[in-house]
N, C-alpha and C positions, 0 to 999 in steps of 0.2 A: 756382770756386778749389777745388782738391782738398783735402778735409779726410783722409781715407781712403785710404792706398794698401797693399794686400795682393799681396805679389810672392812667388812659390815658395813658397807656404803648405804645409806637410807636415805632417800629424798624423794621432794615430790612439790606440790603447787597447792598452797592452802591446806585444806583438809584432804587433798586427793593426792595419796602417795605411789611413787611411780618405782622406786626401785625398793627391793625388799632386802639389803645384805647383800651386794655384791662385792666379789674379791677379783681383783686382778692384779697383774705386776707388768711392769716395761722395762727391760734392762737398757743400760746404757748403749747407745748407738743403733737401738733395734726399732722398727717398725712393724708396730703392733695395732691390727684393724679389730675393731668392734663391729659386727654385723647383726641384722635382726629385721625383722618387718617395723613397718611404722607403726610407732605407738610400744614399742617394746620398750624403751627407755634410752637410746643410744644419746641421743642429744642431751637428756636429762643428766646421764652420767659425765659427760663434758662440763655442763653447766656447773654441777656440784663439786667436780676437781677443780675449775678455776675460780671458786668463789661467787658466781654468779646468783646462786640459789643456795637458801639454808640448807644444812645435811646434818648428818650424824653418822658415827663411825670414826673412821682414822682414813687419812689420805697422807702418807709418809713420803717426803722427797729425801732422799740421802739419809734415810731413817729416822727422820724427825716431820714429827705430825703437824702440818700446814692446813688440817682443815678448820675453818672460821676464819682465818685470814681474808682480807678484801683483797680484789681483783690488782688492784695496784700494789699490794703488798705481796701479793704470788708471784707478778711478774717481777720485781725485784730480785725474788728467791729464786726465780729462772723457769716459771710456767707461762709460756705464751699462748692465747687461744685465739683460733680464726673461726668465728662462729659462722653458720649459716648466711648467705646472703654479701659475703666479703666484707662489706663496710668499709670500702675505699673511701677516701674523702674527694668527691667529685671535683670539688673546685680548686684542687691544688695538681700539680705536675707529678708525674711518676717520681721524680727525685725528691719532691718535698715531700710526698707521702713516705718515701723510703726514711728520710730524715725523721719524719715524726715517728716511727717505729723505735727510732733510736734516741727518744726526746729524755730518757732516764740514765742514760752512759754519761760517765765521768772521764772516761777513757780518751785517747787520742787517736784512737783507730777508726773513726765513724768513716772517714773520707774513703781510707782504704776498703772497708768493708761494702761502702756504697758501691764502689767501682768492682767488687767481687759479685756481689748480687746482680747488678746490670750484665755482668759476663755471665754469670750463670741461667738466668733467664733474656736470651739474646732478644726476644721481642720487647722485652722493656727498655734495654739498651738502645734499642732505635727509637724509642718513644720518650725518653726521659725527659723532654722539655712539654710533652703533650700532657693535657689535663685529664686525668683517672676517669672522670666520667665521660669522655668522648671515645673511650677504648671497647673493644668488645668483651663480653662475659669470662671468657678465657684469658684474656689480658689482665684484667681485673682479678680473676682468681690467682694468677702467679703475681701478681702485685700484691694481694694480700699475704698471700705466703713470704715472698720477699721481705714485706716488711714486718712480718713478726720475727723473721731470723736476723733482723735488723737489731732487735734488743738482744742477741746472742743469747737464747733462751738454753737451759739445760732438757728442756721437755716443750715440745710444741702439740698443743690441741688442736685437731684438724677435722671441721664439721662439714661433710657431705662434700667434697671440692668436686665432685662430678656434676652438683644440681645444676641443671638448665646448660650443661655445656654439650656440645655435639661429641660424638664419641672419639674421633680423630684428636681433638681439643683435649679432651680428659686424658688420653693416652699421653699426650705431651706433658700435662702437668704432673700425671704421675712419674714418668721418665725423669722431669727435671727433679720432683720430689726425693726420688730416690737416688740419684746424682750426687744432690747438694748433702744427704745424708751420710752416703756410703763414706765409710772409714771416719766419720766425724764423732763426735763424743755427744751430739742431740740426738736426743730419742723422739719418736713421733707417735703419739697414739690417734689412731685415725677412724672417723666413723662414716660409713660408706654404705649406701644401699645396692651398688653395684659390686655384687659380693665376688663375682669371676675376677674381675679386674684387680680389686683389691687384694684377693689372695694371691694374685699372679706377684704382686709386688710386696705384701708383706713378709715377715718372718712367722710371725704367730697369729692366731686369732681367737677371739672371743665371740661366743652366739648369744645374744640375749633374746630371752623369750619373758612377756610379760612381767619385767623388771627381774629375773632372775638370769645367772650366767648357766646356761644349759648345756653348752658344749666347748669346749676349751682345746687346742692342741696347734701342733705345727700346721702353719698356712697349705702346704702341700699336701699333708694327709686329709684336709678337710676339703680340699678342692677334688681330691678324688675320690672322696666318699658318697657316692651318690644316695643313700640313705638320709645322711644329713645333710645334704643339699636339698633334698625333695621335702624332708622334715621340716628343715628351720629355716631355709634360705629361698624359698619359692622357685627352686630351678630344677 
């Protein structure tokens, strides 16, 4: 079942257009990766979907066009965005950061979800009272992801989770991401520079070049296609 449909999406910054009518889809419970070189439009794609920058075209969530809504309205509709740089609140503890992620919820299950995500990311569970700003980059990335999940999103947009992290820590982050999304109703649209690692964990992939989707398909097919990797992924 399709959760997100992006159709003819165009976006940019001022007079500089970056995306030229891209099309992509994400199914319920699916992890999809967007790959491409620096400047290809990957981050712009997530920013346009999450309402951070003006865009045209259509962004349909459960069949409804949500393009043009503010980021807080999109969060209420079920779209959470973890941008580059993680953005944890350094002066708050791990637990309080997670509670911030649930600020818009009105249900009575926040405490239960808090315990669930502390268990899902054991490093966070051991540091629940520690200030976020005193943790390592990998731990802060885990916290940013867990905080986004505290809003109970239908769709998580995740921008460059491996940025600045050691390879072993990056793999741990991806393992945790796969574990917590497996069998759930939450879909993930992931932007990543580490193409091989992302293709290992994703179900499907899109490759952006100069603001256009040039290749798409099953992640395993792209990972095994040497011509595509050399032409578009720099591998």
